[in-house]
PDB file of N, CA, C, O and CB in Angstrom:
ATOM      1  N   UNK A   1     -21.469  -7.101  40.614  1.00  0.00           N
ATOM      2  CA  UNK A   1     -20.341  -7.915  40.412  1.00  0.00           C
ATOM      3  C   UNK A   1     -20.363  -8.302  38.759  1.00  0.00           C
ATOM      4  O   UNK A   1     -19.303  -8.220  38.138  1.00  0.00           O
ATOM      5  CB  UNK A   1     -20.425  -9.257  41.456  1.00  0.00           C
ATOM      6  N   UNK A   2     -21.318  -8.629  38.227  1.00  0.00           N
ATOM      7  CA  UNK A   2     -21.518  -9.067  36.825  1.00  0.00           C
ATOM      8  C   UNK A   2     -20.833  -7.926  35.960  1.00  0.00           C
ATOM      9  O   UNK A   2     -19.919  -8.085  35.152  1.00  0.00           O
ATOM     10  CB  UNK A   2     -23.155  -9.272  36.455  1.00  0.00           C
ATOM     11  N   UNK A   3     -21.534  -6.619  36.336  1.00  0.00           N
ATOM     12  CA  UNK A   3     -20.745  -5.544  35.617  1.00  0.00           C
ATOM     13  C   UNK A   3     -19.245  -5.093  35.738  1.00  0.00           C
ATOM     14  O   UNK A   3     -18.598  -4.433  34.925  1.00  0.00           O
ATOM     15  CB  UNK A   3     -21.373  -4.493  35.875  1.00  0.00           C
ATOM     16  N   UNK A   4     -18.885  -5.556  36.828  1.00  0.00           N
ATOM     17  CA  UNK A   4     -17.432  -5.449  37.109  1.00  0.00           C
ATOM     18  C   UNK A   4     -16.651  -6.366  35.915  1.00  0.00           C
ATOM     19  O   UNK A   4     -15.841  -6.036  35.048  1.00  0.00           O
ATOM     20  CB  UNK A   4     -17.105  -6.031  38.740  1.00  0.00           C
ATOM     21  N   UNK A   5     -17.163  -7.453  36.211  1.00  0.00           N
ATOM     22  CA  UNK A   5     -16.490  -8.659  35.163  1.00  0.00           C
ATOM     23  C   UNK A   5     -16.553  -8.459  33.713  1.00  0.00           C
ATOM     24  O   UNK A   5     -15.635  -8.768  32.954  1.00  0.00           O
ATOM     25  CB  UNK A   5     -17.215 -10.059  35.317  1.00  0.00           C
ATOM     26  N   UNK A   6     -17.784  -7.874  33.311  1.00  0.00           N
ATOM     27  CA  UNK A   6     -18.044  -7.511  31.750  1.00  0.00           C
ATOM     28  C   UNK A   6     -17.203  -6.269  31.581  1.00  0.00           C
ATOM     29  O   UNK A   6     -16.657  -6.092  30.492  1.00  0.00           O
ATOM     30  CB  UNK A   6     -19.740  -7.186  31.321  1.00  0.00           C
ATOM     31  N   UNK A   7     -17.042  -5.367  32.582  1.00  0.00           N
ATOM     32  CA  UNK A   7     -16.285  -4.130  32.310  1.00  0.00           C
ATOM     33  C   UNK A   7     -14.791  -4.561  32.376  1.00  0.00           C
ATOM     34  O   UNK A   7     -14.087  -3.552  32.402  1.00  0.00           O
ATOM     35  CB  UNK A   7     -16.641  -2.928  33.387  1.00  0.00           C
ATOM     36  N   UNK A   8     -14.280  -5.367  32.401  1.00  0.00           N
ATOM     37  CA  UNK A   8     -12.783  -5.955  32.788  1.00  0.00           C
ATOM     38  C   UNK A   8     -12.696  -6.729  31.366  1.00  0.00           C
ATOM     39  O   UNK A   8     -11.616  -6.653  30.781  1.00  0.00           O
ATOM     40  CB  UNK A   8     -12.642  -7.131  34.421  1.00  0.00           C
ATOM     41  N   UNK A   9     -13.613  -7.374  30.837  1.00  0.00           N
ATOM     42  CA  UNK A   9     -13.479  -8.303  29.682  1.00  0.00           C
ATOM     43  C   UNK A   9     -13.477  -7.228  28.399  1.00  0.00           C
ATOM     44  O   UNK A   9     -12.786  -7.370  27.390  1.00  0.00           O
ATOM     45  CB  UNK A   9     -14.820  -9.511  29.633  1.00  0.00           C
ATOM     46  N   UNK A  10     -14.292  -6.250  28.625  1.00  0.00           N
ATOM     47  CA  UNK A  10     -14.242  -5.017  27.490  1.00  0.00           C
ATOM     48  C   UNK A  10     -12.989  -4.254  27.483  1.00  0.00           C
ATOM     49  O   UNK A  10     -12.573  -3.854  26.395  1.00  0.00           O
ATOM     50  CB  UNK A  10     -15.390  -3.900  27.727  1.00  0.00           C
ATOM     51  N   UNK A  11     -12.510  -4.069  28.266  1.00  0.00           N
ATOM     52  CA  UNK A  11     -11.091  -3.310  28.587  1.00  0.00           C
ATOM     53  C   UNK A  11      -9.965  -4.414  28.110  1.00  0.00           C
ATOM     54  O   UNK A  11      -8.940  -4.037  27.542  1.00  0.00           O
ATOM     55  CB  UNK A  11     -10.890  -2.887  30.438  1.00  0.00           C
ATOM     56  N   UNK A  12     -10.182  -5.573  28.335  1.00  0.00           N
ATOM     57  CA  UNK A  12      -9.171  -6.578  27.573  1.00  0.00           C
ATOM     58  C   UNK A  12      -9.535  -6.485  26.048  1.00  0.00           C
ATOM     59  O   UNK A  12      -8.598  -6.283  25.275  1.00  0.00           O
ATOM     60  CB  UNK A  12      -9.335  -8.258  28.124  1.00  0.00           C
ATOM     61  N   UNK A  13     -10.579  -6.591  25.630  1.00  0.00           N
ATOM     62  CA  UNK A  13     -10.699  -6.913  24.448  1.00  0.00           C
ATOM     63  C   UNK A  13     -10.196  -5.262  23.703  1.00  0.00           C
ATOM     64  O   UNK A  13      -9.454  -5.242  22.722  1.00  0.00           O
ATOM     65  CB  UNK A  13     -12.317  -7.589  24.200  1.00  0.00           C
ATOM     66  N   UNK A  14     -10.525  -4.462  24.100  1.00  0.00           N
ATOM     67  CA  UNK A  14     -10.297  -3.369  23.684  1.00  0.00           C
ATOM     68  C   UNK A  14      -8.608  -3.126  23.471  1.00  0.00           C
ATOM     69  O   UNK A  14      -8.020  -2.789  22.443  1.00  0.00           O
ATOM     70  CB  UNK A  14     -11.003  -2.500  24.606  1.00  0.00           C
ATOM     71  N   UNK A  15      -8.137  -3.379  24.628  1.00  0.00           N
ATOM     72  CA  UNK A  15      -6.650  -3.402  24.665  1.00  0.00           C
ATOM     73  C   UNK A  15      -5.828  -4.362  23.649  1.00  0.00           C
ATOM     74  O   UNK A  15      -4.792  -4.003  23.089  1.00  0.00           O
ATOM     75  CB  UNK A  15      -6.284  -3.795  26.055  1.00  0.00           C
ATOM     76  N   UNK A  16      -6.468  -5.704  23.481  1.00  0.00           N
ATOM     77  CA  UNK A  16      -5.957  -6.606  22.509  1.00  0.00           C
ATOM     78  C   UNK A  16      -5.952  -5.893  21.199  1.00  0.00           C
ATOM     79  O   UNK A  16      -4.939  -5.759  20.512  1.00  0.00           O
ATOM     80  CB  UNK A  16      -6.762  -7.890  22.450  1.00  0.00           C
ATOM     81  N   UNK A  17      -7.282  -5.386  20.850  1.00  0.00           N
ATOM     82  CA  UNK A  17      -7.586  -5.003  19.627  1.00  0.00           C
ATOM     83  C   UNK A  17      -6.563  -3.468  19.274  1.00  0.00           C
ATOM     84  O   UNK A  17      -6.119  -3.202  18.157  1.00  0.00           O
ATOM     85  CB  UNK A  17      -9.326  -4.824  19.624  1.00  0.00           C
ATOM     86  N   UNK A  18      -6.382  -2.709  20.390  1.00  0.00           N
ATOM     87  CA  UNK A  18      -5.396  -1.812  20.064  1.00  0.00           C
ATOM     88  C   UNK A  18      -4.169  -2.028  19.923  1.00  0.00           C
ATOM     89  O   UNK A  18      -3.528  -1.381  19.095  1.00  0.00           O
ATOM     90  CB  UNK A  18      -5.386  -1.034  20.719  1.00  0.00           C
ATOM     91  N   UNK A  19      -3.597  -2.966  20.691  1.00  0.00           N
ATOM     92  CA  UNK A  19      -2.327  -3.872  20.470  1.00  0.00           C
ATOM     93  C   UNK A  19      -2.256  -4.373  19.188  1.00  0.00           C
ATOM     94  O   UNK A  19      -1.168  -4.267  18.623  1.00  0.00           O
ATOM     95  CB  UNK A  19      -2.257  -5.056  21.372  1.00  0.00           C
ATOM     96  N   UNK A  20      -3.070  -4.839  18.665  1.00  0.00           N
ATOM     97  CA  UNK A  20      -2.753  -5.501  17.211  1.00  0.00           C
ATOM     98  C   UNK A  20      -2.889  -4.251  16.259  1.00  0.00           C
ATOM     99  O   UNK A  20      -2.092  -4.242  15.321  1.00  0.00           O
ATOM    100  CB  UNK A  20      -3.928  -6.843  16.721  1.00  0.00           C
ATOM    101  N   UNK A  21      -3.630  -3.361  16.335  1.00  0.00           N
ATOM    102  CA  UNK A  21      -3.776  -2.403  15.554  1.00  0.00           C
ATOM    103  C   UNK A  21      -2.329  -1.600  15.224  1.00  0.00           C
ATOM    104  O   UNK A  21      -1.845  -1.541  14.093  1.00  0.00           O
ATOM    105  CB  UNK A  21      -4.823  -1.607  16.165  1.00  0.00           C
ATOM    106  N   UNK A  22      -1.771  -1.033  16.348  1.00  0.00           N
ATOM    107  CA  UNK A  22      -0.642  -0.450  16.338  1.00  0.00           C
ATOM    108  C   UNK A  22       0.561  -1.002  16.739  1.00  0.00           C
ATOM    109  O   UNK A  22       1.561  -0.299  16.883  1.00  0.00           O
ATOM    110  CB  UNK A  22      -0.783   0.449  16.888  1.00  0.00           C
ATOM    111  N   UNK A  23       0.559  -1.979  16.896  1.00  0.00           N
ATOM    112  CA  UNK A  23       2.223  -2.813  16.740  1.00  0.00           C
ATOM    113  C   UNK A  23       2.122  -4.173  15.980  1.00  0.00           C
ATOM    114  O   UNK A  23       3.106  -4.495  15.313  1.00  0.00           O
ATOM    115  CB  UNK A  23       2.977  -3.298  18.429  1.00  0.00           C
ATOM    116  N   UNK A  24       1.165  -4.913  16.002  1.00  0.00           N
ATOM    117  CA  UNK A  24       1.146  -6.084  14.980  1.00  0.00           C
ATOM    118  C   UNK A  24       1.059  -6.069  13.561  1.00  0.00           C
ATOM    119  O   UNK A  24       1.746  -6.716  12.770  1.00  0.00           O
ATOM    120  CB  UNK A  24       0.205  -6.793  15.225  1.00  0.00           C
ATOM    121  N   UNK A  25      -0.089  -5.059  13.259  1.00  0.00           N
ATOM    122  CA  UNK A  25      -0.188  -4.945  12.028  1.00  0.00           C
ATOM    123  C   UNK A  25       0.588  -4.026  11.274  1.00  0.00           C
ATOM    124  O   UNK A  25       0.584  -4.236  10.061  1.00  0.00           O
ATOM    125  CB  UNK A  25      -1.274  -4.777  11.840  1.00  0.00           C
ATOM    126  N   UNK A  26       1.420  -2.820  11.783  1.00  0.00           N
ATOM    127  CA  UNK A  26       2.023  -2.256  11.138  1.00  0.00           C
ATOM    128  C   UNK A  26       3.727  -3.148  10.866  1.00  0.00           C
ATOM    129  O   UNK A  26       4.540  -2.862   9.987  1.00  0.00           O
ATOM    130  CB  UNK A  26       1.869  -0.908  11.793  1.00  0.00           C
ATOM    131  N   UNK A  27       3.855  -4.179  11.857  1.00  0.00           N
ATOM    132  CA  UNK A  27       4.946  -4.754  11.765  1.00  0.00           C
ATOM    133  C   UNK A  27       4.779  -5.802  10.508  1.00  0.00           C
ATOM    134  O   UNK A  27       5.622  -6.075   9.653  1.00  0.00           O
ATOM    135  CB  UNK A  27       5.292  -5.322  13.115  1.00  0.00           C
ATOM    136  N   UNK A  28       3.563  -6.264  10.636  1.00  0.00           N
ATOM    137  CA  UNK A  28       3.342  -7.276   9.486  1.00  0.00           C
ATOM    138  C   UNK A  28       3.485  -6.545   8.040  1.00  0.00           C
ATOM    139  O   UNK A  28       4.125  -7.083   7.137  1.00  0.00           O
ATOM    140  CB  UNK A  28       1.796  -7.965   9.624  1.00  0.00           C
ATOM    141  N   UNK A  29       2.839  -5.270   7.874  1.00  0.00           N
ATOM    142  CA  UNK A  29       2.948  -4.723   6.688  1.00  0.00           C
ATOM    143  C   UNK A  29       4.305  -4.467   6.441  1.00  0.00           C
ATOM    144  O   UNK A  29       4.744  -4.761   5.329  1.00  0.00           O
ATOM    145  CB  UNK A  29       2.179  -3.630   6.563  1.00  0.00           C
ATOM    146  N   UNK A  30       5.172  -3.886   7.425  1.00  0.00           N
ATOM    147  CA  UNK A  30       6.685  -3.704   7.012  1.00  0.00           C
ATOM    148  C   UNK A  30       7.316  -4.857   6.534  1.00  0.00           C
ATOM    149  O   UNK A  30       8.014  -4.760   5.525  1.00  0.00           O
ATOM    150  CB  UNK A  30       7.531  -3.245   8.119  1.00  0.00           C
ATOM    151  N   UNK A  31       7.149  -6.200   7.239  1.00  0.00           N
ATOM    152  CA  UNK A  31       7.834  -6.874   6.796  1.00  0.00           C
ATOM    153  C   UNK A  31       7.679  -7.581   5.231  1.00  0.00           C
ATOM    154  O   UNK A  31       8.486  -7.959   4.381  1.00  0.00           O
ATOM    155  CB  UNK A  31       7.876  -7.541   7.734  1.00  0.00           C
ATOM    156  N   UNK A  32       6.055  -7.538   5.349  1.00  0.00           N
ATOM    157  CA  UNK A  32       5.518  -7.784   3.432  1.00  0.00           C
ATOM    158  C   UNK A  32       6.076  -6.885   2.507  1.00  0.00           C
ATOM    159  O   UNK A  32       6.351  -7.316   1.387  1.00  0.00           O
ATOM    160  CB  UNK A  32       3.775  -7.497   3.045  1.00  0.00           C
ATOM    161  N   UNK A  33       6.303  -5.625   2.805  1.00  0.00           N
ATOM    162  CA  UNK A  33       6.832  -4.399   1.963  1.00  0.00           C
ATOM    163  C   UNK A  33       8.164  -4.778   1.936  1.00  0.00           C
ATOM    164  O   UNK A  33       8.619  -4.487   0.831  1.00  0.00           O
ATOM    165  CB  UNK A  33       6.617  -2.851   2.568  1.00  0.00           C
ATOM    166  N   UNK A  34       8.974  -5.281   2.628  1.00  0.00           N
ATOM    167  CA  UNK A  34      10.398  -5.284   2.682  1.00  0.00           C
ATOM    168  C   UNK A  34      10.481  -6.891   1.937  1.00  0.00           C
ATOM    169  O   UNK A  34      11.422  -7.218   1.214  1.00  0.00           O
ATOM    170  CB  UNK A  34      11.110  -5.038   4.448  1.00  0.00           C
ATOM    171  N   UNK A  35       9.710  -7.492   2.153  1.00  0.00           N
ATOM    172  CA  UNK A  35       9.831  -8.883   1.121  1.00  0.00           C
ATOM    173  C   UNK A  35       9.631  -8.758  -0.271  1.00  0.00           C
ATOM    174  O   UNK A  35      10.245  -9.467  -1.068  1.00  0.00           O
ATOM    175  CB  UNK A  35       8.803  -9.960   1.441  1.00  0.00           C
ATOM    176  N   UNK A  36       8.815  -7.904  -0.612  1.00  0.00           N
ATOM    177  CA  UNK A  36       8.514  -7.375  -2.008  1.00  0.00           C
ATOM    178  C   UNK A  36       9.263  -6.822  -2.607  1.00  0.00           C
ATOM    179  O   UNK A  36       9.530  -7.114  -3.772  1.00  0.00           O
ATOM    180  CB  UNK A  36       7.673  -6.659  -2.149  1.00  0.00           C
ATOM    181  N   UNK A  37       9.942  -5.612  -1.779  1.00  0.00           N
ATOM    182  CA  UNK A  37      10.999  -4.959  -2.853  1.00  0.00           C
ATOM    183  C   UNK A  37      12.191  -5.579  -2.773  1.00  0.00           C
ATOM    184  O   UNK A  37      12.748  -5.880  -3.829  1.00  0.00           O
ATOM    185  CB  UNK A  37      11.312  -3.457  -2.670  1.00  0.00           C
ATOM    186  N   UNK A  38      12.769  -5.868  -1.605  1.00  0.00           N
ATOM    187  CA  UNK A  38      14.158  -6.099  -1.441  1.00  0.00           C
ATOM    188  C   UNK A  38      14.400  -7.879  -1.806  1.00  0.00           C
ATOM    189  O   UNK A  38      15.504  -8.404  -1.952  1.00  0.00           O
ATOM    190  CB  UNK A  38      14.597  -5.585   0.257  1.00  0.00           C
ATOM    191  N   UNK A  39      13.572  -8.316  -1.862  1.00  0.00           N
ATOM    192  CA  UNK A  39      13.915  -9.904  -2.469  1.00  0.00           C
ATOM    193  C   UNK A  39      13.861  -9.721  -3.845  1.00  0.00           C
ATOM    194  O   UNK A  39      14.455 -10.720  -4.251  1.00  0.00           O
ATOM    195  CB  UNK A  39      12.802 -11.200  -2.057  1.00  0.00           C
ATOM    196  N   UNK A  40      13.619  -9.257  -4.552  1.00  0.00           N
ATOM    197  CA  UNK A  40      13.829  -8.939  -5.863  1.00  0.00           C
ATOM    198  C   UNK A  40      15.256  -8.420  -6.607  1.00  0.00           C
ATOM    199  O   UNK A  40      15.737  -8.739  -7.695  1.00  0.00           O
ATOM    200  CB  UNK A  40      12.918  -8.038  -6.004  1.00  0.00           C
ATOM    201  N   UNK A  41      15.661  -7.623  -5.715  1.00  0.00           N
ATOM    202  CA  UNK A  41      17.236  -7.408  -6.095  1.00  0.00           C
ATOM    203  C   UNK A  41      17.387  -6.889  -7.444  1.00  0.00           C
ATOM    204  O   UNK A  41      18.398  -7.133  -8.102  1.00  0.00           O
ATOM    205  CB  UNK A  41      18.103  -8.771  -6.037  1.00  0.00           C
ATOM    206  N   UNK A  42      16.404  -6.168  -7.896  1.00  0.00           N
ATOM    207  CA  UNK A  42      16.191  -5.727  -9.308  1.00  0.00           C
ATOM    208  C   UNK A  42      16.335  -4.258  -9.324  1.00  0.00           C
ATOM    209  O   UNK A  42      16.591  -3.668 -10.373  1.00  0.00           O
ATOM    210  CB  UNK A  42      14.786  -6.150  -9.882  1.00  0.00           C
ATOM    211  N   UNK A  43      16.125  -3.430  -7.796  1.00  0.00           N
ATOM    212  CA  UNK A  43      16.296  -2.120  -7.950  1.00  0.00           C
ATOM    213  C   UNK A  43      17.649  -1.257  -7.540  1.00  0.00           C
ATOM    214  O   UNK A  43      18.364  -1.768  -6.679  1.00  0.00           O
ATOM    215  CB  UNK A  43      15.272  -1.681  -7.312  1.00  0.00           C
ATOM    216  N   UNK A  44      17.828  -0.685  -7.791  1.00  0.00           N
ATOM    217  CA  UNK A  44      19.022   0.252  -7.050  1.00  0.00           C
ATOM    218  C   UNK A  44      18.643   0.793  -5.686  1.00  0.00           C
ATOM    219  O   UNK A  44      17.452   0.739  -5.380  1.00  0.00           O
ATOM    220  CB  UNK A  44      19.395   1.605  -7.951  1.00  0.00           C
ATOM    221  N   UNK A  45      19.467   1.282  -4.877  1.00  0.00           N
ATOM    222  CA  UNK A  45      19.229   1.806  -3.542  1.00  0.00           C
ATOM    223  C   UNK A  45      18.056   2.803  -3.532  1.00  0.00           C
ATOM    224  O   UNK A  45      17.069   2.691  -2.805  1.00  0.00           O
ATOM    225  CB  UNK A  45      20.501   2.476  -3.010  1.00  0.00           C
ATOM    226  N   UNK A  46      18.277   3.802  -4.430  1.00  0.00           N
ATOM    227  CA  UNK A  46      17.254   5.016  -4.443  1.00  0.00           C
ATOM    228  C   UNK A  46      15.695   4.139  -4.862  1.00  0.00           C
ATOM    229  O   UNK A  46      14.688   4.331  -4.181  1.00  0.00           O
ATOM    230  CB  UNK A  46      17.818   6.419  -5.850  1.00  0.00           C
ATOM    231  N   UNK A  47      15.695   3.255  -5.969  1.00  0.00           N
ATOM    232  CA  UNK A  47      14.725   2.832  -6.258  1.00  0.00           C
ATOM    233  C   UNK A  47      13.888   1.842  -5.411  1.00  0.00           C
ATOM    234  O   UNK A  47      12.664   1.734  -5.340  1.00  0.00           O
ATOM    235  CB  UNK A  47      15.002   2.508  -7.233  1.00  0.00           C
ATOM    236  N   UNK A  48      15.099   0.985  -4.640  1.00  0.00           N
ATOM    237  CA  UNK A  48      14.160   0.261  -3.624  1.00  0.00           C
ATOM    238  C   UNK A  48      13.775   1.119  -2.408  1.00  0.00           C
ATOM    239  O   UNK A  48      12.916   0.644  -1.665  1.00  0.00           O
ATOM    240  CB  UNK A  48      14.854  -1.051  -3.072  1.00  0.00           C
ATOM    241  N   UNK A  49      14.196   2.088  -2.166  1.00  0.00           N
ATOM    242  CA  UNK A  49      13.921   2.781  -0.755  1.00  0.00           C
ATOM    243  C   UNK A  49      12.304   3.540  -1.536  1.00  0.00           C
ATOM    244  O   UNK A  49      11.226   3.435  -0.951  1.00  0.00           O
ATOM    245  CB  UNK A  49      15.579   4.218  -0.063  1.00  0.00           C
ATOM    246  N   UNK A  50      12.425   4.163  -2.708  1.00  0.00           N
ATOM    247  CA  UNK A  50      11.260   4.446  -2.944  1.00  0.00           C
ATOM    248  C   UNK A  50      10.018   3.729  -3.117  1.00  0.00           C
ATOM    249  O   UNK A  50       8.911   4.259  -3.028  1.00  0.00           O
ATOM    250  CB  UNK A  50      11.397   4.940  -3.676  1.00  0.00           C
ATOM    251  N   UNK A  51      10.284   2.193  -3.431  1.00  0.00           N
ATOM    252  CA  UNK A  51       9.231   1.454  -3.598  1.00  0.00           C
ATOM    253  C   UNK A  51       8.856   0.870  -2.530  1.00  0.00           C
ATOM    254  O   UNK A  51       7.792   0.252  -2.501  1.00  0.00           O
ATOM    255  CB  UNK A  51       9.352   0.657  -4.467  1.00  0.00           C
ATOM    256  N   UNK A  52       9.682   0.965  -1.449  1.00  0.00           N
ATOM    257  CA  UNK A  52       9.236   0.310   0.114  1.00  0.00           C
ATOM    258  C   UNK A  52       8.627   1.474   0.451  1.00  0.00           C
ATOM    259  O   UNK A  52       7.504   1.210   0.880  1.00  0.00           O
ATOM    260  CB  UNK A  52      10.499  -0.224   1.354  1.00  0.00           C
ATOM    261  N   UNK A  53       8.874   2.796   0.458  1.00  0.00           N
ATOM    262  CA  UNK A  53       7.841   3.773   0.728  1.00  0.00           C
ATOM    263  C   UNK A  53       6.508   3.969   0.182  1.00  0.00           C
ATOM    264  O   UNK A  53       5.559   4.474   0.781  1.00  0.00           O
ATOM    265  CB  UNK A  53       8.317   4.760   0.536  1.00  0.00           C
ATOM    266  N   UNK A  54       6.524   3.459  -1.184  1.00  0.00           N
ATOM    267  CA  UNK A  54       5.185   3.415  -1.757  1.00  0.00           C
ATOM    268  C   UNK A  54       4.202   2.611  -1.499  1.00  0.00           C
ATOM    269  O   UNK A  54       2.994   2.802  -1.638  1.00  0.00           O
ATOM    270  CB  UNK A  54       5.232   3.297  -2.823  1.00  0.00           C
ATOM    271  N   UNK A  55       5.108   1.154  -0.889  1.00  0.00           N
ATOM    272  CA  UNK A  55       4.165   0.183  -0.567  1.00  0.00           C
ATOM    273  C   UNK A  55       3.650   0.472   0.858  1.00  0.00           C
ATOM    274  O   UNK A  55       2.497   0.159   1.156  1.00  0.00           O
ATOM    275  CB  UNK A  55       4.769  -1.211  -0.704  1.00  0.00           C
ATOM    276  N   UNK A  56       4.469   1.058   1.737  1.00  0.00           N
ATOM    277  CA  UNK A  56       3.977   1.134   3.180  1.00  0.00           C
ATOM    278  C   UNK A  56       2.762   2.208   3.001  1.00  0.00           C
ATOM    279  O   UNK A  56       1.850   2.092   3.819  1.00  0.00           O
ATOM    280  CB  UNK A  56       5.266   1.670   4.351  1.00  0.00           C
ATOM    281  N   UNK A  57       2.649   3.197   2.064  1.00  0.00           N
ATOM    282  CA  UNK A  57       1.815   4.237   1.664  1.00  0.00           C
ATOM    283  C   UNK A  57       0.505   3.278   1.142  1.00  0.00           C
ATOM    284  O   UNK A  57      -0.644   3.493   1.528  1.00  0.00           O
ATOM    285  CB  UNK A  57       2.589   5.294   0.460  1.00  0.00           C
ATOM    286  N   UNK A  58       0.837   2.288   0.291  1.00  0.00           N
ATOM    287  CA  UNK A  58      -0.410   1.744  -0.346  1.00  0.00           C
ATOM    288  C   UNK A  58      -1.243   0.756   0.638  1.00  0.00           C
ATOM    289  O   UNK A  58      -2.387   0.357   0.422  1.00  0.00           O
ATOM    290  CB  UNK A  58       0.010   0.946  -1.693  1.00  0.00           C
ATOM    291  N   UNK A  59      -0.421   0.439   1.782  1.00  0.00           N
ATOM    292  CA  UNK A  59      -1.201  -0.493   2.717  1.00  0.00           C
ATOM    293  C   UNK A  59      -1.445   0.342   4.223  1.00  0.00           C
ATOM    294  O   UNK A  59      -1.698  -0.259   5.267  1.00  0.00           O
ATOM    295  CB  UNK A  59      -0.239  -2.027   2.946  1.00  0.00           C
ATOM    296  N   UNK A  60      -1.318   1.835   4.118  1.00  0.00           N
ATOM    297  CA  UNK A  60      -2.049   2.233   4.887  1.00  0.00           C
ATOM    298  C   UNK A  60      -0.885   2.852   6.070  1.00  0.00           C
ATOM    299  O   UNK A  60      -1.275   3.312   7.143  1.00  0.00           O
ATOM    300  CB  UNK A  60      -3.091   1.099   5.218  1.00  0.00           C
ATOM    301  N   UNK A  61       0.275   2.798   5.771  1.00  0.00           N
ATOM    302  CA  UNK A  61       1.380   3.222   6.808  1.00  0.00           C
ATOM    303  C   UNK A  61       1.986   4.680   6.425  1.00  0.00           C
ATOM    304  O   UNK A  61       2.016   4.980   5.231  1.00  0.00           O
ATOM    305  CB  UNK A  61       2.656   2.061   6.816  1.00  0.00           C
ATOM    306  N   UNK A  62       2.403   5.470   7.260  1.00  0.00           N
ATOM    307  CA  UNK A  62       3.164   6.844   6.425  1.00  0.00           C
ATOM    308  C   UNK A  62       4.661   6.393   6.835  1.00  0.00           C
ATOM    309  O   UNK A  62       5.003   5.977   7.942  1.00  0.00           O
ATOM    310  CB  UNK A  62       2.678   8.779   7.127  1.00  0.00           C
ATOM    311  N   UNK A  63       5.396   6.551   5.807  1.00  0.00           N
ATOM    312  CA  UNK A  63       6.948   6.353   5.812  1.00  0.00           C
ATOM    313  C   UNK A  63       7.481   7.065   6.751  1.00  0.00           C
ATOM    314  O   UNK A  63       7.208   8.247   6.541  1.00  0.00           O
ATOM    315  CB  UNK A  63       7.651   6.702   4.601  1.00  0.00           C
ATOM    316  N   UNK A  64       8.235   6.903   7.873  1.00  0.00           N
ATOM    317  CA  UNK A  64       9.071   7.479   8.678  1.00  0.00           C
ATOM    318  C   UNK A  64      10.120   8.207   7.994  1.00  0.00           C
ATOM    319  O   UNK A  64      10.665   7.770   6.981  1.00  0.00           O
ATOM    320  CB  UNK A  64       9.550   6.588   9.504  1.00  0.00           C
ATOM    321  N   UNK A  65      10.398   9.266   8.515  1.00  0.00           N
ATOM    322  CA  UNK A  65      11.427  10.116   7.946  1.00  0.00           C
ATOM    323  C   UNK A  65      12.961   9.742   7.907  1.00  0.00           C
ATOM    324  O   UNK A  65      13.843  10.324   7.276  1.00  0.00           O
ATOM    325  CB  UNK A  65      11.327  11.286   8.628  1.00  0.00           C
ATOM    326  N   UNK A  66      13.104   8.345   8.940  1.00  0.00           N
ATOM    327  CA  UNK A  66      14.388   7.626   8.460  1.00  0.00           C
ATOM    328  C   UNK A  66      14.664   7.237   7.264  1.00  0.00           C
ATOM    329  O   UNK A  66      15.803   7.360   6.813  1.00  0.00           O
ATOM    330  CB  UNK A  66      14.575   6.610   9.010  1.00  0.00           C
ATOM    331  N   UNK A  67      13.722   6.737   6.607  1.00  0.00           N
ATOM    332  CA  UNK A  67      13.828   6.086   5.403  1.00  0.00           C
ATOM    333  C   UNK A  67      13.825   7.031   4.053  1.00  0.00           C
ATOM    334  O   UNK A  67      13.673   6.601   2.909  1.00  0.00           O
ATOM    335  CB  UNK A  67      12.714   5.121   5.392  1.00  0.00           C
ATOM    336  N   UNK A  68      13.994   8.184   4.363  1.00  0.00           N
ATOM    337  CA  UNK A  68      13.855   9.402   3.255  1.00  0.00           C
ATOM    338  C   UNK A  68      15.763   9.035   2.721  1.00  0.00           C
ATOM    339  O   UNK A  68      16.713   8.649   3.403  1.00  0.00           O
ATOM    340  CB  UNK A  68      13.362  11.568   4.240  1.00  0.00           C
ATOM    341  N   UNK A  69      15.671   9.333   1.437  1.00  0.00           N
ATOM    342  CA  UNK A  69      16.897   9.067   0.883  1.00  0.00           C
ATOM    343  C   UNK A  69      17.383  10.551   0.990  1.00  0.00           C
ATOM    344  O   UNK A  69      16.572  11.397   0.614  1.00  0.00           O
ATOM    345  CB  UNK A  69      16.868   8.346  -0.626  1.00  0.00           C
ATOM    346  N   UNK A  70      18.715  11.025   1.498  1.00  0.00           N
ATOM    347  CA  UNK A  70      19.066  12.453   1.073  1.00  0.00           C
ATOM    348  C   UNK A  70      20.040  12.530   0.449  1.00  0.00           C
ATOM    349  O   UNK A  70      20.582  13.631   0.354  1.00  0.00           O
ATOM    350  CB  UNK A  70      19.239  13.336   1.963  1.00  0.00           C
ATOM    351  N   UNK A  71      20.514  11.561  -0.095  1.00  0.00           N
ATOM    352  CA  UNK A  71      21.561  12.108  -1.291  1.00  0.00           C
ATOM    353  C   UNK A  71      21.191  12.480  -2.372  1.00  0.00           C
ATOM    354  O   UNK A  71      22.010  12.869  -3.205  1.00  0.00           O
ATOM    355  CB  UNK A  71      22.441  11.299  -1.730  1.00  0.00           C
TER     356      UNK A  71
END
């Protein structure tokens, strides 16, 4: 019984850490990069897109292909 409770506690902790790492952390990084780049309004659309992508890379995320400027 004691090991069952410990096992359940470990599963909950690991699940919480994984949720933070794969959901909350990337969302916070994207919000931060968006604020840094787009709040200044001094970039053209292409420069803003590139600066946003560079910010994502600096913070450990790989930018998705949806952000690639195809013009």
